[in-house]
LUMDOKOL-701765 format. One line per 2 residues: for each residue x, z, y of N, C-alpha, C. Coordinates in steps of 0.2 Angstrom, whole numbers, plus 5000, padded with zeros to 4 digits. Each point is the difference from the previous one (the first is absolute). Layout:
<rs>
X:Z:Y:X:Z:Y:X:Z:Y | ... $
</rs>
This chain:
<rs>
4755:5290:5245:5006:4998:4995:5006:4999:5004 | 5006:5002:4997:5006:5000:5004:5003:4993:4998 $
5001:4996:5005:5002:4993:4999:5008:5000:5002 | 5003:5005:5002:5007:5000:5002:5004:4998:4994 $
5000:5002:4994:5004:4997:4994:4999:4993:4999 | 4994:4997:5001:4999:4993:4999:5003:4996:5005 $
4999:5003:5007:5003:4996:5005:5008:5000:5000 | 5003:5006:4997:5007:5000:4999:5002:4995:4995 $
4996:4999:4995:5002:4995:4994:5000:4993:5003 | 4995:4999:5004:4999:4993:5003:5006:4998:5004 $
5002:5005:5004:5006:4999:5005:5006:4999:4996 | 5001:5004:4995:5006:4998:4996:5000:4994:4996 $
4994:4997:4998:4999:4994:4997:5002:4994:5005 | 4997:5001:5006:5001:4995:5005:5007:5000:5002 $
5004:5006:5001:5007:5000:5001:5004:4996:4995 | 4998:5002:4993:5004:4997:4995:4999:4993:4999 $
4993:4998:5002:4999:4992:4999:5004:4997:5006 | 5000:5003:5006:5004:4996:5005:5007:5000:4999 $
5003:5005:4997:5007:5000:4998:5001:4995:4995 | 4995:4999:4995:5001:4995:4995:5000:4993:5002 $
4995:4999:5005:5000:4993:5004:5006:4999:5004 | 5003:5005:5003:5006:4999:5004:5006:4998:4995 $
5000:5003:4994:5006:4999:4996:5000:4993:4997 | 4994:4998:4998:5000:4993:4998:5001:4995:5005 $
4998:5001:5006:5001:4996:5006:5007:4999:5001 | 5004:5005:4999:5007:5000:5002:5004:4997:4994 $
4998:5002:4994:5004:4998:4994:5000:4992:5000 | 5006:4997:4998:5000:4993:4999:4996:4999:4993 $
4997:4993:5000:4997:4999:4994:5004:5000:4994 | 4998:5004:4995:5003:5001:4994:5000:4994:4995 $
5006:4998:4998:5000:4994:4995:4996:5001:4994 | 4996:4995:4998:4996:5001:4995:5004:5001:4993 $
4997:5004:4996:5004:5001:4994:5001:4994:4996 | 5005:4999:4997:5002:4994:4996:4994:4999:4995 $
4998:4993:4999:4996:4999:4995:5003:5000:4993 | 4996:5002:4995:5003:5000:4993:5004:4993:4998 $
5006:5001:4997:5003:4994:4998:4996:4995:4997 | 5000:4994:5002:4996:4994:4997:5004:4998:4994 $
4997:5000:4994:5003:4997:4994:5001:4993:5001 | 5007:4998:4998:5002:4993:5001:4997:4996:4994 $
4999:5003:4994:4998:4997:4995:4992:4999:4999 | 4997:4995:4999:4993:4999:4999:4998:5002:4993 $
4994:5001:4999:4998:5001:4993:5002:4994:4995 | 5001:5002:4994:5003:4995:4995:4996:4994:5000 $
4993:5000:5001:4996:4994:5000:5001:4996:5005 | 5003:5002:5006:5001:4996:5006:5007:4998:5001 $
5005:5002:4996:5007:4998:5000:5001:4994:4997 | 5005:4996:5002:5003:4995:4996:5004:5002:4994 $
4999:4997:4995:5004:5002:4994:5004:4994:4997 | 5006:5001:4997:5004:4995:4997:5002:5001:4993 $
5000:4995:4996:5003:5000:4994:5007:4997:4999 | 5004:5003:4997:5007:4998:5000:5003:5001:4993 $
5004:4996:4997:5003:5001:4994:5006:5004:5000 | 5002:5003:4995:5007:5004:5000:5005:4995:5000 $
5006:5002:5002:5006:4995:5001:5002:4996:4993 | 5002:4994:5001:5002:4996:4995:5007:4998:5002 $
5005:5000:4995:5007:4999:5002:5002:4994:4997 | 4997:4996:4996:5002:4994:4997:4997:4994:5003 $
5003:4996:5004:4997:4994:5004:4995:4996:4995 | 5003:4998:4995:4996:4995:4995:4994:5004:4997 $
5001:5006:4999:4994:5004:4998:4995:5001:5005 | 5002:5000:5007:4995:5000:5005:4997:4994:5001 $
5003:4994:4999:4997:4993:5000:4995:5000:4995 | 5002:5002:4994:4995:4999:4994:4993:5004:5002 $
5001:5006:5002:4995:5005:5002:4996:4997:5006 | 5003:4997:5004:4997:4997:5006:4995:4994:4997 $
5002:4996:4996:4996:4995:4997:4994:5002:4996 | 5001:5006:4997:4995:5003:4996:4994:5002:5004 $
5002:5004:5006:4996:5002:5005:4996:4994:5003 | 5004:4995:5002:4997:4995:5004:4995:4996:4995 $
5002:4999:4994:4996:4997:4995:4993:5004:4998 | 5000:5006:5002:4994:5004:4999:4996:5002:5006 $
5002:4996:5005:4996:5000:5007:5002:5005:5004 | 5005:5004:4999:5002:5005:5005:5008:4999:5002 $
5000:4994:5004:5007:4998:5002:5003:5005:5005 | 5006:5003:4999:5002:5005:5004:5005:4998:5006 $
5001:5004:5004:5005:5000:5005:5007:5002:4997 | 5005:4997:5001:5007:5002:4997:5004:5003:5005 $
5002:5006:4999:5004:5004:5005:5006:5003:4996 | 5006:5001:5004:5006:5002:4997:5004:5004:5005 $
5004:5004:4997:5005:5004:5004:5006:5002:4995 | 5006:5002:5003:5005:5002:4995:5000:5008:4999 $
5001:5002:4994:5000:5007:4998:5005:5001:4995 | 5003:5006:4999:5004:5002:4995:4996:5000:4993 $
5002:4996:4995:4997:5000:4994:5004:5002:4994 | 4998:5004:4996:5004:5003:4994:5000:4995:4995 $
5006:4998:4998:5001:4995:4995:5003:5003:4994 | 4998:4997:4994:5003:5002:4993:5004:4995:4997 $
5006:5000:5000:5005:4995:4998:5003:5001:4993 | 4999:4996:4995:5004:5000:4994:5005:4995:4999 $
5006:5002:4998:5005:4995:4999:5004:5001:4994 | 5003:4995:4997:5005:5000:4995:5006:5004:5003 $
5003:5005:4997:5005:5004:5003:5007:4996:5001 | 5001:4995:4998:5006:4996:5000:5001:4996:5007 $
5006:5000:5003:5002:4996:5005:5004:4994:4997 | 4998:4994:5000:5003:4995:4996:5003:4995:5005 $
5006:4997:4998:5004:4996:5004:4999:4992:4998 | 4999:4999:4993:4999:4993:4998:4993:4998:4999 $
4998:4995:5003:4994:4997:5000:4997:4999:4993 | 5004:4997:4996:4998:4998:4993:4998:5007:4996 $
5004:5005:5001:4998:5006:4997:4994:5003:5003 | 4999:5000:5006:4994:5003:5004:4994:4996:4997 $
5000:4994:4999:4995:4996:4997:4998:5002:4993 | 5005:5002:4996:4999:5003:4993:4996:5006:5001 $
5002:5004:5005:4997:5007:5000:4992:4999:5002 | 4999:4995:5005:4993:4998:5002:4996:4998:4994 $
5003:4996:4995:4997:4997:4995:4998:5006:4995 | 5005:5005:4999:4999:5005:4995:4994:5004:5002 $
4999:5001:5007:4995:5004:5002:4993:4997:4999 | 5000:4993:5001:4994:4996:4999:4998:5000:4993 $
5005:5001:4996:4998:5000:4993:4996:5007:4998 | 5001:5005:5004:4997:5006:5000:4993:5000:5003 $
4998:4994:5003:4994:5000:5004:5000:5002:5007 | 5006:5001:5003:5001:5002:5007:5002:4994:5004 $
4997:4999:5006:5001:4994:5004:5006:5002:5005 | 5006:4999:4997:5006:5002:5004:5002:4994:5005 $
5003:5002:5005:5002:4996:5005:5007:5001:5002 | 5004:4994:5001:5007:5001:5002:5001:5000:5007 $
5003:5005:5003:5002:5001:5007:5007:5000:5001 | 5002:4998:5006:5007:5000:5001:5002:5003:5007 $
5005:5005:5000:5001:5004:5006:5005:4997:5004 | 5002:5003:5006:5004:4997:5005:5007:4999:4997 $
5002:5004:4995:5007:5000:4997:5000:4994:4995 | 4995:4997:4999:5000:4995:4995:4998:5002:4993 $
4999:5006:4999:4998:5003:4993:4993:4999:4999 | 4998:5000:4993:4993:4999:4998:4997:5007:4998 $
4993:5001:5001:4996:5005:4998:4994:4997:4997 | 4998:5003:4994:4994:4998:4997:4994:5005:5002 $
4995:4997:5004:4995:5004:5002:4994:5000:4995 | 4997:5006:4998:4995:5000:4995:4993:5001:5003 $
5000:5001:5006:4993:5001:5003:5000:5004:5007 | 4996:4998:5004:4999:5003:5007:4993:5001:5000 $
4998:5007:5001:4993:5002:5001:4999:5004:5006 | 4993:5000:5002:4998:5004:5006:4995:5005:4997 $
4997:4999:4995:4995:5005:4997:5003:5004:4995 | 4999:5007:5000:5003:5004:4995:4998:4998:4993 $
4993:4998:4999:4998:4999:4993:5003:4994:4997 | 5002:4995:5004:5003:4994:4997:5008:5002:4999 $
5003:5004:5004:5006:5003:4998:5001:5004:4994 | 4994:5004:4999:5000:5004:4994:5000:4995:4993 $
4996:4995:5001:4999:4995:4994:5007:4997:4999 | 5003:4998:5005:5007:4996:4999:5005:5005:4997 $
5000:5006:5003:5004:5006:4997:4999:5000:4992 | 4994:5000:4998:4998:5001:4993:5002:4994:4996 $
5000:4994:5003:5002:4994:4997:5007:5000:4999 | 5004:5002:5005:5007:4999:5000:5003:5006:4995 $
4997:5005:5000:5002:5006:4996:4999:4998:4992 | 4994:4996:4999:4998:4998:4993:5005:4995:4998 $
5003:4996:5005:5005:4995:4998:5006:5002:4997 | 5002:5007:5001:5006:5003:4997:5006:4998:5004 $
5000:4996:5005:5006:4997:5004:5000:5005:5006 | 5007:5001:5003:5001:5004:5006:4997:4996:5006 $
4998:5004:5005:4998:4998:5006:5000:5005:5005 | 5000:4998:5007:5000:5005:5005:4994:5000:5004 $
4998:5005:5003:4994:5001:5004:5002:5002:5007 | 4997:4997:5005:5001:5002:5007:4994:5000:5004 $
4999:5006:5004:4994:5000:5004:5002:5001:5007 | 4998:4996:5005:5002:5000:5007:4995:4998:5004 $
5000:5001:5007:4996:4998:5005:5002:4994:5003 | 4996:4995:5000:5002:4993:5003:4995:4999:5006 $
5003:4998:5006:4996:4998:5006:4998:4993:4999 | 4993:4999:5000:4998:4993:4998:4993:4999:5003 $
4997:4994:5000:4994:4998:5003:4995:5003:4994 | 4994:5003:5003:4995:5001:4995:4993:4997:5003 $
4995:4999:4996:4994:4996:5002:4994:5004:4999 | 4995:4999:5004:4994:5003:5000:4995:4994:5001 $
4994:5001:4997:4994:4996:5002:4995:5004:5003 | 4997:4998:5005:4994:5003:5004:4995:4995:5002 $
4995:5002:5003:4994:4996:5002:4998:5003:5007 | 4996:4996:5004:4998:5002:5006:4996:5006:5000 $
5000:5005:5005:4997:5006:5000:4992:4999:5000 | 4996:5004:4996:4993:4999:5000:4997:5006:5000 $
4993:5000:5000:4996:5007:4999:5002:5003:4993 | 4999:5006:5000:5002:5004:4994:4996:4997:4994 $
4994:4998:5000:4996:4997:4995:5003:4994:4997 | 5002:4996:5005:5003:4993:4998:5007:5001:4997 $
5004:5005:5003:5006:5002:4997:4999:5002:4993 | 4995:5004:4998:4999:5003:4994:4999:4994:4995 $
4996:4996:5002:4998:4994:4995:5007:4996:4999 | 5004:4999:5005:5006:4996:5000:5005:5004:4995 $
5000:5006:5001:5005:5004:4996:4998:5000:4992 | 4993:5000:4999:4998:4999:4993:5002:4994:4997 $
4999:4994:5004:5002:4994:4997:5007:4999:4999 | 5004:5002:5005:5007:5000:4999:5002:5004:4994 $
4997:5006:4999:5002:5004:4994:4998:4997:4994 | 4994:4997:5000:4998:4996:4993:5005:4995:4998 $
5003:4996:5005:5005:4995:4999:5006:5003:4997 | 5001:5007:5001:5006:5003:4997:5006:4999:5005 $
4999:5000:5006:5005:4998:5005:5003:5006:5004 | 5006:5001:4997:5005:5005:5004:4997:5006:5003 $
4995:5003:4996:4997:5007:5002:4999:5000:5008 | 4994:4997:5002:4998:5000:5007:4998:5007:5002 $
5001:5001:5006:4998:5007:5003:4996:4998:5006 | 4996:5005:5002:4995:4999:5006:5001:5005:5005 $
5001:4998:5007:5001:5006:5005:4997:4997:5006 | 4999:5005:5005:4997:4998:5007:5006:4996:5003 $
4998:4996:5004:5004:4995:5004:5005:5004:5004 | 4999:5006:5003:5005:5003:5004:5005:5003:4995 $
4999:5002:4994:5005:5002:4995:5004:4994:4998 | 4997:4994:4999:5004:4994:4998:5005:4999:5006 $
4998:5000:5006:5004:4998:5005:5006:5005:5001 | 4998:5007:4998:5006:5005:5000:5005:4999:4995 $
4997:4998:4994:5005:4999:4994:5003:4993:4999 | 4996:4995:5002:5003:4993:4999:5000:4996:5006 $
5000:5003:5006:5000:4997:5006:5007:4995:5001 | 5005:5002:4997:5006:4996:5001:5000:4994:4995 $
4995:4998:4996:5000:4995:4995:5000:4993:5004 | 5003:4995:4998:5000:4993:5003:4997:4995:4995 $
4997:4995:5003:4997:4995:4996:5006:4995:4997 | 4999:4998:4994:5005:4996:4997:4997:4995:4996 $
5003:4995:4997:4998:4995:4995:5004:5001:4994 | 4996:5000:4995:5003:5002:4993:5003:4994:4997 $
5005:5000:4996:5003:4995:4996:4995:4996:4996 | 5000:4993:5000:4996:4996:4996:5001:5001:4993 $
4995:5000:4996:5002:5000:4993:4996:4994:4996 | 5002:4998:4995:4997:4995:4996:4994:5002:4996 $
4996:4996:4997:4995:5002:4996:5002:5003:4993 | 5006:4997:4998:5003:5002:4994:5002:5008:5000 $
5001:5002:5006:5002:5007:5001:4995:5005:5000 | 4994:4998:5000:4994:5004:5000:4999:5004:4994 $
4998:5006:4999:4999:5003:4994:4993:4998:4997 | 5000:5000:4993:4994:4998:4997:4994:5005:5002 $
4994:4997:5001:4994:5004:5002:4997:5003:4994 $
</rs>
């Protein structure tokens, strides 16, 4: 048997192996490939979740809602911040100089079932306000009422920077947050929403804790 080809192959293998060993001995250690990015978010079941109401723009309304929630065993944390809020303003079109005549205008609107309010500007002239609203549906109702009265009025829509209020509760597990959301929803309270705690911090991290104005029992709505 001719062993020359086999011997030649073995020599080449040994030379190649030696060359490979020499190469790895000289080369500096290669940095390990970076690990796959670790997801920062835990599975939903392991995250903290938060229930928060949508914003409320009327302080007295927030006070009433607070008492309703507390009375049903879900006392909330009160938070606030300033935001531009769209207001819908209705006024009598006249600018009135005499107080006596301005009061007659107020009475005339009240006879039409409109809760008119007398306002005085810096120039000492009077304006009769016919309504200030934050919700479009209420503004639409007032517009229909004023139109049906047959009396002239003016309408103005503008953004006003003002405090708005939110109710929230301590962060809990998703299951507990779902139960809380259902209870708040059943009370009919300010359209609650539920979100992971990290999303709450991102969207509402600038909220500050406040005390709401006190209200009397007579101001509470009928249950």
